[in-house]
Residue frames as a rotation matrix with the C-alpha (Angstrom) as fourth column:
MET 1
-0.948 0.316 0.031 36.01
0.101 0.207 0.973 43.98
0.301 0.926 -0.228 -26.42
ASN 2
-0.516 0.854 -0.069 32.41
-0.234 -0.218 -0.948 45.13
-0.824 -0.472 0.312 -26.40
ARG 3
-0.934 0.344 -0.100 29.71
-0.012 0.248 0.969 43.63
0.358 0.906 -0.228 -28.59
GLU 4
-0.601 0.796 0.068 25.94
-0.148 -0.027 -0.989 44.00
-0.785 -0.605 0.134 -28.46
HIS 5
-0.901 0.427 0.082 22.80
0.197 0.234 0.952 43.14
0.387 0.874 -0.295 -30.39
SER 6
-0.627 0.776 -0.067 19.21
-0.304 -0.323 -0.896 44.40
-0.717 -0.541 0.438 -30.18
ILE 7
-0.899 0.427 0.097 16.01
0.288 0.409 0.866 43.23
0.330 0.806 -0.491 -31.81
GLU 8
-0.558 0.809 0.185 12.39
-0.823 -0.513 -0.244 44.34
-0.103 -0.289 0.952 -31.88
ILE 9
-0.970 0.232 -0.067 9.90
0.234 0.972 -0.016 41.64
0.062 -0.031 -0.998 -30.97
ASP 10
-0.425 0.897 0.117 6.16
-0.547 -0.358 0.757 41.54
0.721 0.258 0.643 -31.67
ALA 11
0.138 0.438 -0.888 5.29
0.618 0.663 0.423 40.40
0.774 -0.607 -0.179 -28.15
PRO 12
0.836 0.228 0.499 4.78
-0.203 -0.717 0.667 42.11
0.510 -0.659 -0.553 -24.78
ALA 13
-0.047 -0.930 0.364 7.77
-0.759 -0.204 -0.619 42.65
0.650 -0.305 -0.696 -22.52
ALA 14
0.167 0.153 0.974 6.42
-0.885 0.458 0.080 40.16
-0.434 -0.876 0.212 -19.95
THR 15
0.969 0.192 0.156 6.44
-0.097 0.875 -0.475 37.39
-0.228 0.445 0.866 -22.56
VAL 16
0.559 -0.827 -0.064 9.93
-0.178 -0.044 -0.983 38.28
0.810 0.561 -0.172 -23.78
TRP 17
-0.067 -0.572 0.817 11.21
-0.954 -0.203 -0.221 38.44
0.293 -0.795 -0.532 -20.21
ALA 18
0.586 0.368 0.722 9.72
-0.622 0.775 0.110 35.04
-0.519 -0.514 0.683 -19.40
VAL 19
0.966 -0.260 0.006 11.61
0.189 0.688 -0.700 33.47
0.178 0.677 0.714 -22.32
PHE 20
0.387 -0.875 0.293 14.86
-0.249 -0.404 -0.880 35.44
0.888 0.267 -0.374 -21.95
SER 21
-0.010 -0.392 0.920 15.21
-0.965 -0.239 -0.112 35.00
0.264 -0.888 -0.376 -18.20
ASP 22
0.806 0.273 0.525 14.53
-0.402 0.904 0.148 31.25
-0.434 -0.330 0.838 -18.32
VAL 23
0.156 -0.878 -0.453 18.20
-0.981 -0.191 0.032 30.64
-0.115 0.439 -0.891 -19.11
VAL 24
-0.382 -0.274 0.882 18.05
-0.344 0.928 0.139 26.88
-0.857 -0.251 -0.449 -18.51
HIS 25
0.336 0.630 0.700 15.82
0.458 0.540 -0.706 26.60
-0.823 0.558 -0.107 -21.60
TRP 26
0.207 -0.328 -0.922 17.96
-0.663 -0.740 0.114 28.70
-0.719 0.588 -0.371 -23.95
PRO 27
-0.811 -0.565 0.153 19.09
-0.266 0.588 0.764 25.55
-0.522 0.578 -0.627 -25.83
ASP 28
-0.168 0.842 0.512 15.42
0.627 0.492 -0.603 25.05
-0.760 0.220 -0.611 -26.80
TRP 29
0.788 0.616 0.026 15.42
0.442 -0.535 -0.720 28.20
-0.430 0.578 -0.693 -28.93
THR 30
0.694 -0.596 -0.404 19.01
-0.714 -0.642 -0.279 29.01
-0.093 0.482 -0.871 -29.92
GLU 31
0.888 -0.420 -0.189 21.67
0.312 0.850 -0.424 26.84
0.339 0.318 0.886 -31.49
SER 32
0.190 -0.856 0.481 24.35
-0.324 -0.517 -0.792 29.06
0.927 -0.006 -0.376 -29.95
VAL 33
-0.257 -0.210 0.943 23.85
-0.966 0.066 -0.248 27.36
-0.010 -0.976 -0.220 -26.59
ARG 34
-0.441 0.028 -0.897 24.11
-0.272 0.948 0.163 23.60
0.855 0.316 -0.410 -26.15
ARG 35
0.155 0.413 -0.898 23.41
0.713 0.583 0.391 23.35
0.684 -0.700 -0.204 -22.44
VAL 36
-0.241 -0.160 0.957 22.79
-0.533 -0.802 -0.268 25.50
0.811 -0.575 0.108 -19.35
VAL 37
0.086 0.184 -0.979 23.13
0.607 0.769 0.198 23.85
0.790 -0.612 -0.046 -15.95
PRO 38
0.505 0.128 0.854 22.27
-0.473 -0.787 0.398 25.75
0.723 -0.604 -0.336 -12.76
PHE 39
-0.660 -0.739 -0.139 24.44
-0.200 0.351 -0.915 25.20
0.724 -0.575 -0.380 -9.68
ASP 40
-0.897 0.441 0.037 21.46
0.021 0.126 -0.992 25.63
-0.442 -0.889 -0.122 -7.36
ALA 41
0.097 0.994 0.044 18.03
0.352 0.007 -0.936 26.89
-0.931 0.106 -0.350 -8.42
PRO 42
-0.317 -0.218 0.923 17.33
0.935 0.091 0.342 27.57
-0.159 0.972 0.175 -12.11
THR 43
0.736 0.658 0.159 16.17
0.672 -0.738 -0.059 31.15
0.079 0.150 -0.986 -11.46
LEU 44
-0.100 -0.746 0.659 18.01
0.513 -0.606 -0.608 34.41
0.853 0.277 0.443 -11.89
VAL 45
0.969 0.209 -0.133 18.94
0.223 -0.506 0.833 35.83
0.107 -0.837 -0.537 -8.50
VAL 46
0.476 -0.846 0.243 22.08
-0.738 -0.534 -0.413 37.66
0.479 0.018 -0.878 -7.49
GLY 47
-0.142 -0.670 0.728 24.75
-0.889 0.409 0.204 35.08
-0.435 -0.619 -0.654 -6.74
ALA 48
0.707 0.438 0.555 23.15
-0.160 0.863 -0.478 32.28
-0.689 0.249 0.680 -8.81
GLN 49
-0.359 -0.882 -0.304 25.64
-0.675 0.021 0.738 30.40
-0.645 0.470 -0.603 -10.97
PHE 50
0.800 0.580 0.157 25.13
-0.249 0.558 -0.791 28.61
-0.547 0.594 0.591 -14.27
THR 51
-0.421 -0.857 0.297 27.48
0.019 0.319 0.947 26.52
-0.907 0.404 -0.118 -16.38
ILE 52
0.648 0.605 -0.463 27.00
-0.424 -0.219 -0.879 27.29
-0.633 0.766 0.115 -20.06
GLU 53
-0.317 -0.668 0.673 28.22
0.346 0.579 0.738 25.10
-0.883 0.467 0.048 -22.90
GLN 54
0.598 0.432 -0.674 28.40
-0.435 -0.531 -0.727 26.64
-0.673 0.728 -0.130 -26.37
PRO 55
0.812 -0.322 0.486 29.68
0.567 0.629 -0.531 25.24
-0.135 0.707 0.694 -29.65
ARG 56
0.356 -0.793 0.494 33.34
0.604 -0.208 -0.770 26.11
0.713 0.572 0.405 -30.33
LEU 57
0.122 -0.310 0.943 33.80
-0.586 -0.789 -0.184 27.79
0.801 -0.530 -0.278 -26.94
PRO 58
-0.804 -0.417 -0.424 35.03
0.091 0.618 -0.781 26.50
0.588 -0.666 -0.459 -23.59
LYS 59
0.238 0.846 -0.478 32.48
0.700 0.191 0.688 25.64
0.673 -0.498 -0.546 -20.92
LEU 60
-0.695 -0.447 0.563 32.11
0.011 -0.789 -0.614 28.67
0.719 -0.420 0.554 -18.61
VAL 61
-0.200 0.603 -0.772 30.53
0.979 0.149 -0.138 29.39
0.032 -0.783 -0.621 -15.25
TRP 62
-0.468 0.191 0.863 28.46
0.132 -0.950 0.282 32.58
0.874 0.246 0.420 -15.15
GLN 63
-0.520 0.287 -0.805 27.40
0.848 0.057 -0.527 34.24
-0.106 -0.956 -0.273 -11.90
VAL 64
0.328 0.733 0.595 24.48
0.683 -0.619 0.387 36.66
0.652 0.280 -0.704 -11.74
THR 65
-0.673 -0.667 -0.319 25.72
0.721 -0.498 -0.482 40.01
0.163 -0.554 0.816 -10.40
GLU 66
-0.839 0.472 -0.270 22.68
-0.345 -0.846 -0.405 42.27
-0.420 -0.247 0.873 -10.91
ILE 67
-0.678 0.684 0.268 18.99
0.702 0.498 0.509 41.80
0.215 0.533 -0.818 -11.60
ASP 68
-0.752 0.629 -0.197 16.07
-0.534 -0.756 -0.378 44.13
-0.387 -0.179 0.905 -12.18
PRO 69
-0.638 0.462 0.616 13.22
0.407 0.882 -0.239 41.58
-0.654 0.098 -0.750 -12.44
GLY 70
0.430 0.863 0.266 11.15
0.623 -0.070 -0.779 41.95
-0.653 0.500 -0.568 -15.57
ARG 71
0.936 -0.051 -0.349 13.68
-0.220 -0.859 -0.463 44.29
-0.276 0.510 -0.815 -17.12
ALA 72
0.502 -0.833 -0.232 17.40
-0.566 -0.114 -0.816 43.40
0.653 0.542 -0.529 -16.98
TRP 73
0.912 -0.358 0.199 20.22
-0.001 0.483 0.876 41.31
-0.410 -0.799 0.440 -15.57
LYS 74
0.372 -0.881 -0.293 23.99
-0.809 -0.154 -0.567 40.99
0.454 0.448 -0.770 -15.72
TRP 75
0.953 -0.224 0.203 26.24
0.064 0.805 0.590 38.04
-0.295 -0.549 0.782 -15.10
ARG 76
0.412 -0.898 -0.157 30.00
-0.911 -0.411 -0.038 37.59
-0.030 0.158 -0.987 -15.03
SER 77
0.966 -0.253 0.059 32.40
0.255 0.966 -0.043 34.87
-0.046 0.057 0.997 -16.06
SER 78
0.508 -0.858 -0.074 36.13
-0.807 -0.504 0.310 34.79
-0.303 -0.098 -0.948 -15.46
SER 79
0.903 -0.420 0.095 38.87
0.429 0.861 -0.275 32.79
0.034 0.289 0.957 -17.09
PRO 80
0.131 -0.923 -0.363 42.64
0.749 -0.147 0.646 33.28
-0.650 -0.356 0.672 -16.95
GLY 81
-0.784 -0.620 -0.023 43.39
0.493 -0.646 0.583 36.78
-0.376 0.446 0.812 -18.24
THR 82
-0.774 0.576 0.264 39.80
-0.076 -0.499 0.863 37.71
0.629 0.648 0.430 -19.12
THR 83
-0.684 0.709 -0.171 36.63
0.342 0.105 -0.934 38.69
-0.644 -0.697 -0.314 -17.30
THR 84
-0.833 0.484 0.269 33.42
0.188 -0.210 0.959 38.88
0.521 0.850 0.083 -19.30
VAL 85
-0.659 0.734 -0.161 30.23
-0.051 -0.257 -0.965 40.64
-0.750 -0.628 0.207 -18.24
GLY 86
-0.783 0.531 0.324 27.11
0.498 0.225 0.837 39.68
0.371 0.817 -0.441 -20.14
TRP 87
-0.770 0.578 -0.271 24.10
-0.184 -0.607 -0.773 41.99
-0.611 -0.545 0.574 -19.96
HIS 88
-0.700 0.664 0.262 20.48
0.653 0.447 0.612 41.48
0.289 0.600 -0.746 -21.03
GLU 89
-0.822 0.421 -0.384 17.65
-0.123 -0.789 -0.603 44.01
-0.557 -0.448 0.700 -21.21
VAL 90
-0.470 0.791 0.392 13.94
0.868 0.334 0.366 43.94
0.158 0.513 -0.844 -22.09
VAL 91
-0.826 0.163 -0.540 12.22
0.032 -0.942 -0.334 47.27
-0.563 -0.292 0.773 -22.81
PRO 92
0.116 0.914 0.388 8.58
0.792 0.150 -0.591 47.79
-0.599 0.376 -0.707 -23.87
ILE 93
-0.906 -0.421 0.044 8.40
0.361 -0.715 0.599 50.07
-0.221 0.558 0.800 -26.91
ASP 94
-0.586 0.749 -0.309 4.94
-0.740 -0.650 -0.173 50.52
-0.330 0.127 0.935 -28.45
ASP 95
0.177 0.797 -0.578 1.77
-0.941 0.308 0.137 48.65
0.287 0.520 0.805 -29.40
GLY 96
0.842 0.190 0.505 2.70
-0.419 0.820 0.390 45.69
-0.340 -0.540 0.770 -27.19
ARG 97
0.727 -0.661 -0.185 6.12
0.151 0.416 -0.897 45.36
0.670 0.624 0.402 -28.80
THR 98
0.873 -0.486 -0.047 9.45
0.045 -0.015 0.999 44.96
-0.486 -0.874 0.009 -27.04
ARG 99
0.534 -0.822 -0.200 13.11
-0.533 -0.143 -0.834 45.71
0.656 0.552 -0.515 -27.69
ALA 100
0.937 -0.346 0.057 15.45
0.192 0.644 0.740 43.04
-0.293 -0.682 0.670 -26.36
SER 101
0.575 -0.818 0.005 19.13
-0.573 -0.407 -0.712 43.88
0.584 0.407 -0.703 -26.12
GLN 102
0.916 -0.394 0.072 22.13
0.209 0.624 0.753 41.92
-0.342 -0.675 0.654 -24.98
GLY 103
0.662 -0.750 -0.001 25.85
-0.377 -0.332 -0.865 42.25
0.648 0.572 -0.503 -25.08
ILE 104
0.694 -0.543 -0.473 29.19
0.719 0.551 0.424 41.40
0.030 -0.634 0.773 -23.61
ASP 105
0.738 -0.591 0.326 32.04
-0.563 -0.806 -0.185 43.45
0.372 -0.046 -0.927 -22.23
GLN 106
0.760 -0.556 -0.338 35.36
0.605 0.795 0.052 41.61
0.240 -0.243 0.940 -21.99
ARG 107
0.698 -0.589 0.408 38.29
-0.622 -0.781 -0.064 42.98
0.356 -0.209 -0.911 -20.03
GLY 108
0.756 -0.537 0.374 41.68
-0.003 0.568 0.823 41.74
-0.654 -0.623 0.428 -18.98
PHE 109
-0.016 -0.892 -0.453 45.18
-0.614 -0.348 0.708 41.46
-0.789 0.289 -0.542 -20.35
LEU 110
-0.763 -0.255 0.594 44.30
0.216 0.765 0.607 38.54
-0.609 0.592 -0.528 -22.66
THR 111
0.221 0.965 -0.143 41.18
0.169 -0.183 -0.969 40.23
-0.961 0.190 -0.203 -24.06
PRO 112
0.172 -0.149 -0.974 42.88
-0.855 -0.514 -0.072 41.43
-0.490 0.844 -0.216 -27.27
VAL 113
-0.840 -0.515 -0.172 44.09
-0.536 0.739 0.408 37.89
-0.083 0.435 -0.897 -28.02
VAL 114
-0.619 0.690 0.375 40.79
0.401 0.688 -0.605 36.22
-0.675 -0.224 -0.703 -27.08
GLY 115
0.244 0.756 -0.607 38.87
-0.162 -0.586 -0.794 38.84
-0.956 0.292 -0.020 -29.04
LEU 116
-0.380 -0.493 -0.783 40.98
-0.853 -0.142 0.503 38.26
-0.359 0.859 -0.366 -32.12
PHE 117
-0.988 -0.081 -0.135 39.82
-0.124 0.928 0.351 34.65
0.097 0.363 -0.927 -32.23
THR 118
-0.629 0.770 -0.105 36.24
0.726 0.534 -0.434 35.05
-0.278 -0.349 -0.895 -31.00
VAL 119
-0.724 0.364 -0.587 34.86
-0.230 -0.928 -0.292 38.41
-0.651 -0.077 0.755 -32.17
ARG 120
-0.640 0.505 -0.579 33.03
-0.681 -0.025 0.732 37.08
0.355 0.863 0.360 -35.24
LEU 121
-0.608 0.404 -0.684 31.72
0.420 0.894 0.156 34.05
0.674 -0.192 -0.713 -33.38
THR 122
-0.737 0.310 -0.601 30.52
0.514 -0.321 -0.795 36.29
-0.439 -0.895 0.078 -30.54
GLU 123
-0.696 0.481 -0.534 28.70
-0.601 -0.797 0.066 38.59
-0.394 0.366 0.843 -32.96
ARG 124
-0.598 0.461 -0.655 27.13
-0.388 0.549 0.740 35.60
0.701 0.697 -0.149 -34.71
TYR 125
-0.648 0.337 -0.684 25.99
0.663 0.691 -0.288 34.04
0.375 -0.640 -0.671 -31.42
LEU 126
-0.769 0.394 -0.504 24.48
0.104 -0.700 -0.706 37.31
-0.631 -0.595 0.497 -30.18
ALA 127
-0.589 0.556 -0.587 22.51
-0.808 -0.395 0.437 37.60
0.012 0.732 0.682 -33.43
MET 128
-0.599 0.351 -0.720 21.41
0.003 0.900 0.436 33.93
0.800 0.259 -0.541 -33.24
GLU 129
-0.750 0.297 -0.590 20.23
0.656 0.223 -0.721 34.42
-0.083 -0.928 -0.362 -29.67
SER 130
-0.717 0.501 -0.484 18.29
-0.358 -0.861 -0.360 37.55
-0.597 -0.085 0.797 -30.59
GLN 131
-0.531 0.510 -0.677 16.61
-0.733 0.125 0.669 35.82
0.425 0.851 0.307 -33.53
GLY 132
-0.640 0.255 -0.725 15.77
0.343 0.939 0.028 32.77
0.688 -0.231 -0.689 -31.43
LEU 133
-0.810 0.330 -0.484 14.38
0.391 -0.311 -0.866 34.94
-0.436 -0.891 0.123 -28.64
LYS 134
-0.642 0.574 -0.508 12.22
-0.709 -0.696 0.110 36.80
-0.291 0.431 0.854 -31.17
ALA 135
-0.510 0.438 -0.740 10.88
-0.434 0.612 0.661 33.60
0.742 0.659 -0.122 -32.73
ARG 136
-0.670 0.240 -0.702 10.10
0.604 0.726 -0.329 31.91
0.431 -0.644 -0.632 -29.40
SER 137
-0.809 0.352 -0.470 8.52
0.172 -0.623 -0.763 35.03
-0.562 -0.699 0.443 -27.85
GLU 138
-0.586 0.603 -0.541 6.36
-0.806 -0.499 0.318 35.75
-0.078 0.623 0.778 -30.89
GLN 139
-0.569 0.356 -0.741 5.28
-0.083 0.872 0.483 32.09
0.818 0.336 -0.466 -31.05
LEU 140
-0.729 0.278 -0.626 4.23
0.684 0.323 -0.654 32.13
0.021 -0.905 -0.426 -27.38
HIS 141
-0.755 0.449 -0.478 2.43
-0.237 -0.867 -0.439 35.42
-0.612 -0.218 0.761 -27.84
ALA 142
-0.561 0.551 -0.618 0.54
-0.724 0.035 0.689 34.09
0.401 0.834 0.379 -30.88
ASN 143
-0.596 0.320 -0.737 -0.44
0.369 0.924 0.102 30.97
0.713 -0.211 -0.668 -28.90
ASP 144
-0.795 0.285 -0.535 -1.67
0.467 -0.275 -0.841 33.13
-0.387 -0.918 0.085 -26.00
ARG 145
-0.672 0.552 -0.494 -3.82
-0.630 -0.777 -0.010 35.23
-0.389 0.304 0.870 -28.34
ALA 146
-0.577 0.432 -0.694 -5.29
-0.470 0.519 0.714 32.12
0.668 0.738 -0.096 -29.98
THR 147
-0.611 0.328 -0.720 -6.53
0.607 0.778 -0.160 30.68
0.508 -0.535 -0.675 -26.67
């Protein structure tokens, strides 16, 4: 199962990256995430692990597998019969605007069953996260311009 969502944000890529990559604070700007707890440091580095709690989903441990600072990262979570890779990307577009994209790729023999029960929720959560990221990034950018 593959799902993705993109959104254009009226804020520079550096601002969007600062919000998006600060995963511990995702619950501050999206209702799709209740809690993010780092195993070690709260920063995105290859090998870093985070426990994520989301409404209506089991608590999962995500491990960062790739990072291109300021631009993109991937992390992976495994559960019996399914491995999920989540990816996140920040791309400057024009006039100080940014396109933020994210998605998941689930694989494994239980993926069709898991997907049957979670596809709509996954799509809704990706959209909620994109909207929250947009609102928080634009708010921070507006505050920066006002000072």
